[in-house]
C-alpha positions, 0 to 999 in steps of 0.5 A, spaced: 742 192 918 751 199 924 767 203 944 773 205 941 776 202 936 782 204 935 786 198 938 781 193 936 776 191 931 769 190 933 767 184 935 764 179 929 758 177 933 756 185 937 758 191 937 761 195 942 757 200 946 761 204 949 766 209 946 769 216 945 767 221 942 768 219 934 773 224 931 770 225 924 770 220 917 776 225 915 780 224 920 782 217 919 786 216 913 785 223 909 790 221 904 785 215 902 778 219 904 779 226 903 771 229 905 769 235 907 765 236 914 757 233 915 753 238 911 747 237 907 747 240 900 743 245 897 740 246 891 743 252 889 740 251 882 732 252 880 730 245 879 728 243 872 721 243 869 719 238 864 712 239 863 708 246 863 703 248 869 697 246 864 700 239 863 702 239 871 695 241 872 693 235 868 696 230 872 694 232 878 686 233 875 687 226 872 689 223 879 683 227 883 679 223 878 682 217 880 681 218 887 674 221 886 671 216 881 675 209 882 678 210 889 684 206 893 683 200 897 685 201 904 686 194 907 685 196 914 678 196 918 681 202 922 683 206 917 677 206 913 674 208 919 677 214 920 676 216 913 669 215 914 668 219 919 673 224 916 668 225 910 671 220 905 666 215 901 667 208 904 661 203 904 659 197 909 663 191 907 667 194 902 675 196 902 674 201 897 675 209 899 673 215 895 676 222 897 673 228 893 678 233 891 676 238 896 678 233 902 684 231 899 686 239 899 684 240 905 688 234 908 695 235 904 695 243 906 696 240 914 702 237 912 708 241 914 712 244 908 719 244 911 722 240 918 727 238 922 728 231 924 733 230 930 739 226 930 742 223 936 748 227 934 745 234 933 750 236 929 747 231 924 740 234 925 737 234 918 733 239 915 728 236 911 724 240 905 726 247 902 733 247 898 736 241 903 738 235 900 739 228 904 743 222 901 741 216 904 745 209 903 742 203 900 736 199 904 732 193 904 737 189 899 736 182 901 743 180 899 750 183 899 756 182 895 763 184 894 769 181 890 771 176 895 765 173 898 761 174 892 753 175 892 750 172 899 744 172 903 744 178 908 747 177 915 748 181 921 756 182 920 754 185 913 748 189 916 753 191 921 759 193 916 754 197 911 752 201 917 760 202 919 761 205 912 754 209 913 757 212 919 764 213 916 763 217 910 760 224 911 756 225 905 751 219 907 747 223 912 742 218 914 741 211 914 733 210 911 732 202 912 736 196 913 742 197 908 742 189 907 737 184 911 740 180 916 736 174 914 740 170 919 736 173 925 729 170 926 724 175 923 720 176 930 726 180 933 731 182 927 727 188 928 730 189 935 737 188 934 737 192 927 734 199 930 738 197 936 744 197 932 742 203 928 742 206 934 748 205 937 753 204 931 750 211 927 749 218 931 745 220 924 737 220 923 735 212 922 729 208 919 724 203 922 719 198 917 712 199 917 711 191 917 706 190 923 704 194 929 708 191 933 714 192 930 713 200 929 711 200 936 718 197 938 722 201 933 719 208 936 720 206 942 728 205 941 728 211 937 725 215 943 730 212 948 736 213 944 734 220 943 734 221 951 727 224 949 721 223 954 714 221 951 711 228 950 717 230 947 718 225 942 712 226 939 713 233 938 721 232 936 721 228 928 727 224 929 725 217 925 722 215 919 718 209 915 718 209 908 710 207 906 709 203 900 703 202 897 701 196 893 700 199 886 695 199 883 691 203 888 691 199 894 695 200 901 696 194 905 694 192 913 702 193 915 703 199 911 697 202 914 698 200 921 705 203 920 702 209 917 697 210 923 703 209 928 708 214 925 703 219 925 701 219 932 707 218 935 709 225 931 714 221 927 716 221 919 712 218 914 715 217 907 709 215 902 712 212 896 708 208 891 712 203 887 710 204 880 713 201 874 710 203 868 708 197 864 707 193 870 703 195 876 702 202 872 700 205 866 705 204 860 706 211 859 710 215 863 704 221 864 699 214 866 704 212 871 706 219 874 698 219 875 698 213 879 703 215 883 701 222 885 693 219 887 697 213 891 701 218 894 696 223 896 691 218 898 697 216 903 699 223 906 691 225 906 690 219 911 696 221 915 693 228 916 687 225 918 691 220 924 694 227 926 694 234 922 701 236 922 704 229 921 710 230 918 710 227 911 714 227 905 712 226 897 715 219 895 716 218 888 719 211 885 716 211 878 720 207 873 719 202 867 721 195 866 724 192 860 718 190 856 721 184 853 723 180 860 719 185 865 725 186 869 725 193 873 729 198 869 732 204 873 737 210 871 733 209 864 731 216 860 723 215 863 726 214 870 729 221 869 723 224 866 719 221 872 724 223 877 723 230 875 716 231 875 715 227 881 719 234 884 714 238 880 708 234 884 711 235 890 712 243 890 705 243 887 703 241 894 708 244 898 711 238 900 718 235 901 720 230 896 723 223 896 727 220 890 732 215 889 740 214 886 738 207 883 740 202 878 739 195 874 746 193 874 749 186 876 756 189 878 760 194 879 761 197 871 760 202 866 752 200 866 752 200 874 756 208 873 751 210 867 745 208 870 746 211 877 749 217 875 743 218 871 738 217 876 742 221 881 742 227 876 734 226 875 733 226 883 737 232 884 735 236 878 728 234 880 729 237 886 729 231 891 730 232 898 731 226 901 735 221 896 734 214 898 739 208 896 744 213 894 750 209 896 750 201 895 745 199 890 746 194 885 741 189 881 735 193 882 736 193 889 736 185 890 744 187 892 747 191 897 754 192 894 761 194 898 765 196 892 758 200 890 757 203 896 765 207 895 764 209 888 757 211 889 760 216 895 765 218 890 760 220 886 755 224 891 761 228 894 762 230 886 755 232 886 755 236 893 762 239 890 758 241 884 753 244 888 757 248 892 756 256 890 762 259 887 767 263 890 766 269 887 770 274 893 776 279 891 781 274 893 778 268 888 778 273 882 785 273 883 787 279 879 793 280 883 795 273 881 794 274 874 798 281 874 804 277 878 804 272 872 803 276 866 803 274 859 806 267 857 807 265 865 804 260 869 800 259 876 804 253 879 808 258 884 804 263 885 803 265 892 795 265 891 796 258 888 801 255 894 796 258 899 790 254 896 793 248 892 791 243 898 783 244 897 782 248 891 779 242 887 775 236 889 780 230 891 776 224 888 777 217 892 776 212 887 778 216 880 785 214 878 789 221 876 796 218 874 798 217 867 798 211 864 806 209 865 805 210 872 798 206 873 801 200 869 806 200 873 802 200 879 799 194 876 793 197 872 788 197 878 781 199 876 776 203 879 773 196 883 780 194 885 780 200 888 773 201 892 775 193 894 781 196 898 778 202 900 771 199 903 776 195 907 780 200 909 773 205 911 771 199 916 778 198 919 778 206 920 771 206 923 769 209 930 762 208 933 760 214 936 759 215 944 752 213 947 751 215 954 751 209 958 745 210 961 741 210 954 745 204 952 743 200 958 736 202 957 735 200 950 739 193 952 734 192 957 728 194 952 730 189 947 732 184 952 724 184 955 721 184 948 725 178 946 723 175 952 716 177 951 717 173 944 718 179 939 713 181 933 709 176 931 711 172 924 707 167 920 713 161 921 
């Protein structure tokens, strides 16, 4: 799944490539879309710790026993060879790899605790780790959904429309995955069109998939070109990420290992994330699922350091539970929140940046969607998450990307960012003179102190409706989903593609056309 768009809408078939510099998301429709300039929120509150130091060490120790005694299958011959040379226990003819805890600790210590990811627009560079937070929109959904068209397989136009929304809203800091999978593009060349669109239609940090070595190499080259970097500078400048998912339990498959190798060799960012659903592909207890998550994440992160010491990595947590009646994944549950918070404790123990997610299992934009998304975001934020994926637009356990849901989530994210903005306790904010002027039994509506600040004194929601009942009823009693439906369309109209150097644009075009002529990436069909 993202030229000047002042006068004409973007084409349904191809994005315009050249244009003036984007004015910024808040400049179009300021009353519809009140938003702050692009900035990363910061953890101003100490992350929660729901287990004690001794309990955390018990999870660590058990996960080390898993790596030492049980091991993990590495389904890639080159990867096993690299690990064996580094000192891992690898028996000839077997996929299983065992690593002792001293080896794991030594390798993990080589990974950077914090780093910066360069964006095409340097004002959108991201700090990863420490107290910094980056919100990414929904990724990898096979379907798109909105009120008029309903649920349908992902396509290129929906992919591009989600990119426009991700670019337009400043609270979306990066695009870590295709918001929706454009299945109308052939799998052999889909990655070429999608990564080129992300490079052109956004100027924020983006993502490439690890679905075979060729796709990684193509995505890395488009990223290098888009950022105007030489090959030497690129390897020393993190600017693109890939999520490496383990095949729980206890497996890393060939495409993911190929991706981990290529990302590490190129000096780019791997977000190693086990998908551990308690009761299904992980033990039914949260502690057991976290033990498995930790073992798998550390195995992948350690391997990245074998490939290239100092390679930038992120510790990913995506542990939740299933509905034990149906086996369906559940998100935004109390168990999900506990796992998100303890996942952050584990990442901090290893001095690694932490990835979490803002997700739900709801099928539509309703109470369930709001409740589960808010709870999962709360677990991610209070757990100290540095990268929070799927933070806008996720529905149906990740099977759908919702346009209205994108807008309601943006409102939630902006509120969270405002909540994490430090309180102003300056002399002016303490307002002693205003209190003195008003005195007992007065009001502050007309004071100079209020008049100077009323426009931005409080967060202005984009979805919530603060009108009284009579005024709201006269307007047709609109729901939050009604408003979100209107607003996503207004945001698409207001979108402007960011400026791109014509020479870079041409170089991307030439590379994509050459790779398409060569057949793109191999597929099974």
